[in-house]
C-alpha positions, 0 to 999 in steps of 0.5 A: 405580534412582536414575539412572532416577528422576532421568531420569524426573523430568528428562524430566517436568520438561522436558515440563512446561517445554516445555508451558508454553513452548508455551502461553505462546508460543501465548498471546503469538501470540494476543494479537498476533493481527492484527485484519485488519478493523481493519488494512484500515480503517486502510489504507482511511483512508490511501488516502482521506486521499491522495485527500482531501488531493489534492482540497484541495491539502493538500501536507503531508497528501498526502505524509504518507501516503507512505513516504520511499522510496516511488515514484509511477507516473503515467499517462504512461510517463515518470512514475516518481518517487521521493517526493522527486521527486514532491513537487517536481513536485506542489508548484507545483500544490498551492501554486496550490490546484489539486491533483487530484481523484479519487473512489474508486468501488471499492477492494480491499485485501489484507493479507499474513499478517504484517500488515505489508504490504498491497496494493490496487487501486481504481477512481477517477473523474476529471473529465478522464481518466474512469475510472482505476485506482490500485494499489499497496503499503503498509507498516505503520510505527510511524506507521501505514500508508505507501504505498510504491508508487502506480501510477495508470493509465488502463484502455484497453478491449481493443477500443481497445488496438491503436489506442492502441498504434498512435497511441503508435508513430506519435508522434515520439520526442521526444513519446512515452514 
């Protein structure tokens, strides 16, 4: 009888410990719940900083929103730069005070369930290129959201796509992508 009572008490104690552990774990998860709206605002601020810093030729602030191992993909097929390479490309333009100016018209931000990864797409206006599209990915770091990839494209209307592809194919190899 004594062993039966001990087993019952042991099972009851284990049940209580398991219930308390589950409750503590649930409370911890709730206290660490991701504030999706706040994270999206922070991401929006990061992307807005990117464009504002470019407009104002603020080199350090511009590159401060990129992850060290990030990649920038430009509009030309040959433009694939690591952040270090892109810094060297951009430095003279920023030093001359030129930078580049893109105005955001529309932006969509998506957050992974873990709250540490995000991706976006945005429609931008540029005086020289007209409507462009930026898309990419960000990671949440101890220093805030950092862009790990930015891809700038010029959307080509489907009705013009074959004509543009034909023009690209006609380019001499040394000039084309």
